[in-house]
C-alpha positions in Angstrom: -22.9 -16.5 10.7 -24.2 -18.5 13.7 -21.1 -17.5 15.7 -21.7 -13.8 15.1 -25.4 -14.3 16.1 -24.4 -15.9 19.4 -21.9 -13.2 20.1 -24.5 -10.4 19.6 -27.1 -12.3 21.6 -24.8 -12.6 24.6 -23.9 -8.9 24.3 -27.7 -8.0 24.2 -28.4 -10.1 27.3 -25.6 -8.4 29.2 -26.9 -5.0 28.2 -30.5 -5.9 29.2 -29.3 -7.0 32.6 -27.4 -3.8 33.1 -30.3 -1.6 32.0 -32.7 -3.5 34.2 -30.4 -3.0 37.1 -30.1 0.7 36.4 -33.8 1.2 35.6 -35.6 2.7 38.7 -38.5 0.8 40.2 -42.0 2.5 39.9 -42.9 3.4 43.4 -46.0 5.5 42.7 -48.2 2.9 44.6 -45.7 2.1 47.3 -46.8 3.0 50.8 -44.6 3.3 53.8 -45.4 1.0 56.7 -46.7 4.0 58.7 -49.1 5.0 55.9 -50.2 1.4 55.6 -51.1 1.1 59.3 -53.0 4.4 59.3 -55.0 3.2 56.3 -55.8 0.0 58.1 -56.9 1.7 61.3 -59.1 4.1 59.3 -60.8 1.3 57.5 -59.4 2.1 54.0 -57.8 -1.3 53.4 -60.0 -4.2 52.0 -57.5 -7.0 51.7 -53.8 -7.8 51.9 -51.5 -10.6 50.7 -48.4 -11.2 52.9 -45.4 -13.1 51.5 -42.4 -13.0 53.8 -41.9 -9.3 54.5 -43.7 -8.2 51.3 -47.2 -6.8 51.7 -49.5 -6.3 48.6 -53.1 -5.2 49.0 -56.2 -3.5 47.7 -57.9 -0.4 49.2 -61.6 0.0 49.6 -61.6 2.2 46.5 -60.0 -0.6 44.4 -56.4 0.9 44.4 -53.5 -1.6 44.5 -50.6 -0.8 46.8 -47.6 -2.5 48.3 -45.4 -2.1 51.4 -42.7 -3.8 53.4 -43.3 -5.4 56.8 -40.7 -4.6 59.4 -39.4 -7.7 61.2 -40.1 -6.4 64.7 -44.0 -5.8 64.3 -45.7 -8.7 66.0 -49.1 -7.0 66.4 -49.9 -6.6 62.7 -52.3 -9.6 62.4 -54.4 -8.4 65.4 -54.8 -5.0 63.9 -55.8 -6.4 60.5 -58.4 -8.7 61.9 -59.8 -6.0 64.2 -60.3 -3.6 61.2 -62.0 -6.3 59.2 -59.2 -6.7 56.6 -59.1 -9.9 54.6 -55.6 -11.5 55.1 -54.2 -13.9 52.5 -50.9 -15.7 53.1 -48.5 -17.0 50.4 -45.8 -19.6 50.9 -42.4 -18.0 50.0 -40.7 -19.4 47.0 -37.7 -21.5 48.0 -34.7 -21.6 45.6 -32.3 -24.6 45.5 -28.7 -24.2 46.2 -27.8 -24.8 42.5 -30.2 -22.1 41.4 -28.7 -19.6 43.8 -25.2 -20.6 42.6 -26.2 -20.2 39.0 -27.7 -16.8 39.5 -24.7 -15.6 41.5 -22.2 -16.9 38.8 -24.2 -15.9 35.7 -22.5 -12.5 35.2 -19.0 -14.1 35.5 -20.0 -16.8 33.0 -21.3 -14.2 30.5 -18.0 -12.2 30.8 -15.9 -15.3 30.2 -18.1 -16.3 27.2 -17.7 -12.9 25.6 -13.9 -12.9 26.2 -13.6 -16.4 24.6 -15.6 -15.3 21.5 -13.5 -12.2 21.1 -10.3 -14.2 21.4 -11.7 -16.6 18.7 -12.3 -13.7 16.4 -8.9 -12.1 17.0 -6.9 -15.3 16.6 -8.7 -16.7 13.6 -10.6 -19.4 15.5 -13.2 -19.4 12.8 -10.9 -21.3 10.4 -12.2 -24.5 11.8 -8.8 -25.6 13.1 -9.3 -26.1 16.8 -11.2 -23.2 18.3 -10.0 -20.2 20.2 -6.7 -21.6 21.3 -5.7 -22.6 17.7 -3.8 -19.4 17.0 -0.5 -21.4 17.1 -1.6 -23.2 13.9 -0.3 -22.1 10.5 -2.3 -19.7 8.4 -0.9 -20.9 5.1 -3.4 -21.4 2.4 -3.1 -24.7 0.5 -3.8 -24.8 -3.2 -3.9 -28.3 -4.6 -2.3 -29.2 -8.0 -5.7 -29.0 -9.6 -6.5 -25.5 -8.3 -3.4 -23.9 -9.8 -3.9 -23.0 -13.5 -0.9 -20.6 -13.9 1.9 -21.8 -16.1 5.1 -20.3 -17.5 3.0 -19.3 -20.5 1.3 -16.8 -18.3 4.5 -15.2 -17.2 6.3 -12.9 -19.6 9.1 -10.3 -19.5 11.4 -12.2 -17.2 13.0 -14.9 -19.3 16.2 -15.1 -17.3 14.3 -15.6 -14.0 12.2 -18.4 -15.7 15.3 -20.2 -16.8 16.7 -20.0 -13.2 13.6 -21.8 -11.8 12.8 -24.3 -14.5 15.1 -26.9 -13.0 13.0 -26.7 -9.8 10.1 -27.9 -11.9 12.2 -30.8 -13.3 13.3 -31.8 -9.8 9.8 -31.9 -8.5 8.7 -33.9 -11.5 11.7 -36.3 -11.7 13.7 -36.1 -8.4 15.6 -39.3 -9.2 17.3 -37.7 -12.2 19.3 -35.5 -9.8 19.5 -37.8 -6.8 21.2 -40.6 -8.6 24.1 -38.3 -9.4 24.4 -37.0 -5.9 22.8 -33.6 -6.8 20.6 -31.7 -4.4 18.0 -29.2 -5.5 18.2 -25.8 -3.6 16.0 -25.9 -0.5 15.0 -22.3 -0.9 14.8 -19.7 -3.7 14.7 -16.0 -2.9 12.9 -13.9 -5.5 14.1 -10.3 -5.5 12.6 -7.4 -7.5 10.7 -4.2 -7.4 7.0 -4.3 -6.6 4.8 -5.4 -9.5 7.5 -7.3 -11.4 5.7 -10.7 -11.1 7.5 -12.5 -8.2 4.3 -14.1 -6.9 3.1 -14.9 -10.4 6.3 -16.7 -11.1 6.1 -18.8 -7.9 2.5 -19.8 -8.9 3.8 -20.8 -12.3 6.4 -23.1 -10.8 3.8 -24.9 -8.8 1.5 -25.0 -11.8 4.1 -26.5 -14.1 5.3 -29.0 -11.5 1.7 -30.0 -10.6 2.4 -30.1 -6.9 0.6 -28.6 -3.8 1.3 -24.9 -3.1 1.3 -23.3 0.3 1.0 -19.5 0.3 1.5 -17.3 3.3 2.7 -13.8 4.1 5.6 -13.0 6.4 3.4 -10.9 8.6 1.1 -13.9 9.3 3.8 -15.4 11.5 4.2 -12.4 13.9 1.8 -12.1 16.8 1.8 -10.3 20.1 2.6 -13.5 22.1 6.2 -14.7 22.1 6.4 -18.2 20.6 3.2 -18.1 18.5 5.1 -17.4 15.2 7.6 -20.2 15.8 4.6 -22.5 16.5 3.1 -21.5 13.2 6.3 -22.2 11.3 6.5 -25.7 12.9 2.9 -26.4 12.0 3.3 -25.1 8.4 6.2 -27.5 7.8 4.3 -30.4 9.4 1.5 -29.8 7.0 4.0 -29.5 4.1 5.6 -32.9 5.0 2.2 -34.6 4.5 1.9 -33.0 1.0 5.5 -33.5 -0.1 6.7 -32.9 -2.7 5.3 -29.4 -2.5 6.2 -25.7 -2.5 5.9 -23.2 0.3 5.7 -19.6 -0.8 6.4 -16.8 1.7 5.5 -13.4 0.4 7.3 -10.3 1.9 9.7 -12.4 3.9 11.5 -9.3 5.2 8.6 -8.9 7.7 10.0 -11.9 9.6 13.5 -12.3 8.2 15.2 -9.1 9.2 18.6 -9.2 10.7 18.6 -10.2 14.4 19.9 -8.0 17.1 19.4 -4.7 15.3 17.3 -1.7 16.4 16.6 -0.3 19.8 16.6 -3.0 22.5 18.1 -5.6 20.2 15.0 -6.3 18.1 11.7 -8.0 18.6 11.7 -11.2 20.6 8.7 -12.7 18.9 10.0 -12.0 15.4 13.5 -13.3 16.2 12.0 -16.5 17.7 10.0 -17.0 14.5 13.1 -16.5 12.4 15.1 -18.9 14.5 12.5 -21.6 14.0 12.4 -20.9 10.2 16.2 -21.3 10.0 16.0 -24.7 11.8 13.1 -26.0 9.7 14.9 -25.1 6.4 18.3 -26.6 7.5 18.5 -28.3 10.9 18.8 -31.8 12.3 15.5 -32.8 10.8 15.6 -33.2 7.0 12.6 -31.9 5.1 13.1 -33.4 1.7 10.7 -32.6 -1.1 9.8 -29.2 0.4 11.0 -26.2 -1.5 10.6 -22.8 0.1 10.2 -19.8 -2.3 10.2 -16.3 -0.8 9.8 -12.9 -2.3 11.0 -9.5 -1.1 12.0 -6.1 -2.5 14.4 -5.5 0.5 17.1 -8.2 0.3 19.6 -5.9 2.0 17.8 -6.2 5.4 17.6 -10.0 5.6 19.5 -11.9 8.1 22.8 -13.4 6.7 21.9 -16.9 8.2 18.8 -16.9 6.0 20.8 -16.4 2.8 23.6 -19.0 3.4 23.8 -22.1 1.2 21.5 -24.8 2.5 18.6 -22.4 3.1 18.0 -19.8 0.4 20.7 -21.0 -1.9 19.7 -18.9 -4.9 18.6 -15.4 -5.5 16.5 -15.0 -8.6 16.3 -11.3 -9.7 12.9 -10.4 -11.2 13.7 -7.0 -12.6 11.8 -4.5 -14.6 11.2 -5.8 -18.2 13.1 -4.4 -21.1 11.4 -3.3 -24.4 11.0 -6.9 -25.6 9.7 -8.1 -22.2 7.2 -5.2 -22.1 5.9 -6.2 -25.5 5.5 -9.8 -24.4 3.7 -8.8 -21.2 1.3 -6.5 -23.2 0.5 -9.4 -25.6 -0.4 -11.6 -22.6 -2.8 -9.0 -21.2 -4.2 -8.0 -24.6 -5.5 -11.5 -25.0 -8.1 -10.7 -22.3 -9.5 -7.7 -24.1 -11.0 -7.2 -27.7 -8.1 -5.2 -29.2 -8.3 -3.4 -32.6 -6.0 -4.3 -35.5 -4.4 -0.9 -35.3 -2.9 -1.6 -31.8 0.8 -2.1 -32.1 2.2 -3.7 -28.9 5.8 -3.0 -30.0 5.1 0.7 -30.3 3.4 0.8 -26.9 6.3 -1.0 -25.4 8.7 1.6 -26.7 6.6 4.3 -25.2 6.3 2.8 -21.7 9.9 2.7 -20.4 10.3 1.8 -16.7 6.9 0.1 -16.5 6.6 -3.1 -14.4 4.3 -6.0 -15.3 1.7 -4.6 -12.9 1.9 -1.2 -14.6 1.4 -2.7 -18.0 -1.6 -4.6 -16.8 -3.0 -1.4 -15.4 -2.3 0.3 -18.8 -4.4 -2.3 -20.7 -7.1 -2.0 -18.1 -7.2 1.8 -18.3 -7.4 1.6 -22.1 -10.3 -0.8 -21.9 -12.1 1.6 -19.5 -11.5 4.5 -22.0 -13.0 2.4 -24.8 -16.0 1.4 -22.6 -16.7 5.1 -21.8 -16.7 5.8 -25.6 -19.1 2.9 -26.2 -16.7 1.2 -28.5 -16.6 -2.5 -29.2 -12.8 -2.7 -29.5 -9.9 -1.0 -27.7 -8.0 1.1 -30.3 -4.6 2.7 -30.3 -6.1 6.0 -29.3 -7.3 4.5 -26.0 -3.9 3.1 -25.3 -2.3 6.6 -25.9 -4.8 8.2 -23.5 -4.2 5.5 -20.9 -0.4 6.0 -21.2 -0.7 9.7 -20.8 -2.9 9.3 -17.8 -0.5 7.0 -16.1 2.7 8.9 -17.0 1.4 12.5 -16.5 -1.7 12.1 -14.3 -5.4 12.5 -15.1 -6.5 15.6 -16.9 -8.3 18.2 -14.7 -10.6 19.5 -17.3 -12.9 21.2 -14.7 -10.1 23.4 -13.4 -10.5 27.0 -14.6 -7.2 28.9 -15.3 -7.0 32.5 -16.2 -5.3 33.5 -19.5 -2.4 35.0 -17.5 -1.9 31.8 -15.5 -2.0 29.7 -18.7 0.5 32.0 -20.4 2.9 31.8 -17.4 2.5 28.0 -17.5 3.2 27.9 -21.2 6.4 30.0 -20.8 7.5 27.6 -17.9 7.0 24.4 -19.9 8.5 25.9 -23.1 11.6 26.7 -21.1 12.0 23.1 -20.0 11.5 21.8 -23.5 13.9 24.2 -25.2 16.8 23.7 -22.8 16.2 20.0 -22.8 16.3 20.0 -26.5 19.5 21.9 -26.9 21.8 20.5 -24.1 23.8 17.3 -25.0 22.9 13.8 -23.9 19.4 14.7 -22.8 16.4 12.6 -23.6 14.3 13.8 -26.5 11.1 15.8 -25.8 8.1 13.6 -26.1 5.2 16.0 -25.3 4.6 19.4 -23.8 1.2 20.2 -22.3 -0.4 23.1 -20.3 -3.5 21.0 -19.4 -3.5 20.6 -15.6 -2.8 17.0 -14.5 -2.8 15.8 -10.9 -1.1 18.6 -8.9 0.8 19.9 -11.9 -0.4 22.9 -13.9 1.6 21.8 -16.9 3.9 18.9 -18.0 6.9 18.5 -20.2 7.9 14.9 -20.8 11.1 13.4 -22.0 11.5 9.8 -23.3 14.8 8.1 -24.1 15.5 6.7 -27.5 17.1 3.4 -26.4 17.7 1.3 -23.3 19.8 3.1 -20.8 21.3 1.8 -17.6 23.6 4.6 -16.5 24.0 8.3 -17.1 27.2 10.3 -17.8 28.5 13.4 -16.0 27.5 15.5 -19.0 24.0 14.0 -19.0 23.6 14.8 -15.3 24.5 18.4 -15.9 22.2 18.6 -18.8 19.3 17.3 -16.7 20.0 20.0 -14.1 20.0 22.6 -16.8 16.6 21.5 -18.2 15.1 21.4 -14.7 16.0 25.1 -14.3 14.6 25.9 -17.7 11.1 26.6 -16.4 12.2 28.9 -13.6 14.5 30.8 -16.0 11.7 31.2 -18.6 9.6 32.8 -15.9 12.4 35.2 -14.9 12.9 36.3 -18.6 9.2 37.0 -19.1 7.9 38.0 -15.7 11.0 39.6 -14.2 12.9 38.6 -11.0 10.0 39.7 -8.8 7.3 38.0 -10.9 8.5 34.4 -10.7 6.0 31.9 -9.1 6.2 28.9 -6.8 5.7 26.5 -9.8 9.4 25.5 -9.9 9.5 24.0 -6.4 9.6 20.4 -7.6 12.2 21.3 -10.3 14.5 22.9 -7.7 14.1 19.9 -5.4 15.1 17.4 -8.1 18.0 19.6 -9.3 19.4 19.9 -5.8 19.1 16.1 -5.3 21.0 15.5 -8.6 23.7 17.9 -7.4 24.1 16.3 -4.0 24.4 12.9 -5.5 26.8 14.2 -8.1 29.2 15.4 -5.3 28.6 12.9 -2.4 27.7 9.6 -4.1 28.9 9.5 -7.7 32.3 11.0 -7.1 32.1 13.4 -10.1 33.4 16.5 -8.3 36.9 17.4 -9.4 37.6 19.1 -6.0 36.4 16.4 -3.7 37.3 13.5 -5.9 35.9 9.9 -6.2 35.0 9.4 -2.6 31.8 8.5 -0.8 30.5 11.2 1.5 27.0 9.9 1.9 25.5 7.0 3.9 21.8 7.8 3.7 20.6 5.5 0.9 17.4 7.4 0.3 18.1 11.1 0.8 21.9 11.3 0.2 24.1 13.7 2.2 22.1 16.5 3.6 24.9 19.0 4.1 26.1 20.8 7.2 22.7 22.4 7.6 20.5 19.7 6.3 20.2 17.6 9.5 22.0 14.6 8.2 23.9 12.5 10.8 27.4 12.5 9.2 29.5 12.5 12.3 32.6 11.2 10.5 32.7 14.4 8.3 34.6 17.4 9.5 33.1 20.9 9.3 35.5 21.8 6.6 34.5 18.9 4.4 30.8 19.6 5.0 31.4 23.2 3.9 33.3 22.1 0.9 30.5 19.8 -0.1 27.9 22.6 0.2 30.2 24.9 -1.8 30.6 22.3 -4.6 26.9 21.7 -4.8 26.1 25.4 -5.0 28.8 26.0 -7.6 27.4 23.2 -9.8 23.9 24.5 -9.5 25.0 28.0 -10.3 27.0 26.9 -13.3 24.0 24.9 -14.7 21.7 27.8 -14.0 23.8 30.3 -15.9 24.2 27.9 -18.8 20.4 27.3 -19.1 19.9 31.1 -18.9 22.2 31.7 -21.8 20.4 29.1 -23.9 17.0 30.7 -23.4 18.4 34.2 -24.0 19.9 33.0 -27.3 16.6 31.3 -28.3 14.1 33.9 -27.0 12.2 33.9 -30.3 11.7 30.1 -30.1 10.5 30.5 -26.5 7.8 33.0 -27.7 6.8 30.8 -30.6 6.4 27.7 -28.4 4.4 29.7 -25.9 2.0 30.8 -28.7 1.7 27.2 -29.9 0.8 26.0 -26.4 -1.7 28.7 -25.9 -3.4 27.7 -29.2 -3.2 23.9 -29.0 -2.6 23.3 -25.2 -0.6 20.2 -26.1 2.2 19.9 -28.6 4.3 16.8 -29.6 7.8 16.2 -30.9 6.9 17.0 -34.5 5.7 20.4 -33.6 8.7 21.0 -31.4 10.9 20.2 -34.4 9.1 22.8 -36.5 9.6 25.4 -33.8 13.3 24.7 -33.3 13.8 25.0 -37.1 12.2 28.4 -37.0 9.0 27.5 -38.8 5.3 27.8 -37.7 4.3 24.5 -36.0 1.9 22.2 -37.8 -1.4 21.4 -36.0 -1.3 18.3 -33.7 -2.4 15.0 -35.1 -6.1 14.7 -35.0 -6.6 18.4 -34.5 -10.0 19.6 -35.6 -11.5 16.1 -36.1 -12.4 15.5 -32.5 -10.2 12.4 -32.2 -7.6 14.0 -29.9 -5.0 11.6 -31.2 -1.6 11.5 -29.6 1.8 11.1 -31.4 3.7 8.0 -31.8 6.5 7.5 -29.2 10.0 6.2 -29.6 11.5 5.4 -26.2 12.7 2.5 -24.1 14.0 2.8 -20.6 13.1 5.7 -18.3 10.9 8.7 -18.2 11.8 12.2 -17.1 9.0 14.8 -16.5 9.3 18.4 -15.8 6.2 20.2 -14.5 5.0 23.5 -13.2 3.4 22.8 -9.8 0.4 24.3 -8.2 1.1 26.4 -5.1 0.1 24.8 -1.8 -2.6 26.4 0.3 -0.4 26.4 3.5 3.1 26.7 2.1 4.9 28.2 -0.8 6.3 24.8 -1.8 4.0 22.7 -3.9 4.0 18.9 -3.9 5.2 16.6 -6.6 2.9 16.0 -9.5 1.1 12.7 -9.6 2.4 9.8 -11.6 6.0 11.0 -11.9 8.5 8.5 -13.2 12.3 8.9 -13.1 
């Protein structure tokens, strides 16, 4: 606080000096020397005070004035005395040499002070570790053994990862047990996993169980604009850790500093590479750092430097993956302890309906359910709130204020019914969970599919079925609106179907014509084709044309297949459209009624104001087909919010 006050005080002083220098002097009572002499000779001046070359005086009428004495006028005193003017002399103020030097150097000193204060702010000098030139010191935050309350009991859903790191805890507690047999504990452990899976939480639990000091730092904290600063921070961090050994150093997002050296334009960043070199030496160099275990976390292990992953540095890679159904149930139970949960809440049922959720997603689910309960002024969180929270996360928030015309609602109902019917009738497709024409996010309607069991791969037949169901919405519009009446709502469906087909041919080797060969090197977008802008210089033009031809043939085949399914089930398409227009949202039970040819039953909770949602039976992944809103500036709409694949 005091530092900021001093900074602003210095800035204010500088501004005042500048404004004072720019402010013009009031010269309304200033006389030229000629005017002054005429006034004296005419008897208008009563008295004057002369100090050096400055003249200040008073006229006979009581008006004050000032003037400047030219150095060459030696007759002034005689003229004043002759005209009866009272003359007063002042001794000029004499400044010492030090005062003159101080006044001359004051602006430079102020500029230097402001620069030093800004440097202190930019380089973290307020941390109390040595002032403005302390930016070479480590920024790691130290948590003592008494400050860490997290234990393995607070970590759920990653049992295999916990087993991998439990011996680290035993080594930190009883190092002699391993050392007497010649065993060495790994110097470093690399935690790999998707965002939100609990890598940082698991590292804290290790420190909490072992009861040792815990240094926490991000990979980006090492990198600075000055070459050598990051390396200095690494050295300082390990120096601090030696004083606290045995201890744990946790580096989050280590890929910020640990990327492979010598890559990119110009060979990489000198500062980052110097920092990485110092980290490599500290982890396994001439100097032994016993008792220091480095734990790092990243979701990009493929970009790390090979020297960082060799034995002696990061000896182990602990994969912290997405939890399975049992893990999701355990994570939900951990978070439900923090909220008053009703007896009707079934964590196992919620876990089956949240496939693909990470630990952070599940924590957010419990929080959203608690917020729904608070809005309804309830004392406990019920299963109804959990269903609402799950629908909000999976499908996006309802846009109840959005007004849709009856024609637009009918078009959306046909679109979503087309997805549901095709997805229901093609083989190896996930069951339909819910169909809704309530706008959510950027989608005008949503059709959700949830799998019945854990699934880690998909067959060729399943991929073709997914492409068919993606085209179901567009085909339903064609059947009901005509070729010229289709809308832009299928843009996201077409994009996903094309991506499936590209991967089918170029990555997964499922094309009979092109065979089991990799034609794609782009990990994110796949092969873009001869006209897609992909840099595939090793492919010949003939091969590129063959790929484009195979992709188009697959898409056309699935399109015709889905068209035939909807033509054969036109009566069910009309029946599902009518149900959606009446209820706006239908579940799997109502879809079963429609597919059996009977009138669908009302949704659960219909008419009692509860708005209940159906139970869910699912485990691993979520597929959602949606009818998008048309963009204001393009005919291609964006993806709906909250989409999970």
